[in-house]
C-alpha positions, -999 to 999 in steps of 0.1 A, spaced: -84 60 120 -72 25 111 -75 30 74 -50 59 74 -26 37 94 -27 10 67 -21 38 42 9 51 61 24 16 63 19 11 25 35 44 17 64 39 41 72 4 26 68 17 -10 93 45 -3 116 22 15 117 -1 -16 124 29 -38 91 30 -58 74 62 -69 36 62 -67 35 59 -105 59 30 -107 42 11 -79 7 17 -92 19 3 -126 34 -27 -108 1 -33 -90 -20 -28 -121 -41 0 -104 -44 37 -111 -22 62 -94 -53 79 -79 -64 45 -64 -30 40 -48 -30 76 -36 -65 70 -20 -52 39 -3 -21 57 10 -41 87 23 -67 64 40 -95 75 17 -101 39 6 -99 7 26 -75 -18 11 -91 -52 2 -74 -84 12 -66 -89 -25 -49 -55 -27 -30 -61 6 -17 -94 -7 -7 -79 -40 10 -50 -23 29 -72 1 40 -96 -27 53 -67 -48 72 -52 -18 85 -87 -9 71 -85 26 42 -103 44 8 -89 49 14 -89 86 43 -65 81 18 -40 65 -5 -43 95 -6 -11 115 11 -12 149 -12 -5 178 
């Protein structure tokens, strides 16, 4: 499922940058449960969330895009 691949990419970059879920959720201004849902693929990230996530991780949205 494409949604879980987005979540896997978000989680991998979050960990690579040294954020815990709690820290990163606070940075993004979303709940920890919302971030968890995004990372597990239970929720589809909006373009707004993707842009915010990429900005906070200092990467491009394209880098978050799942590889085929």
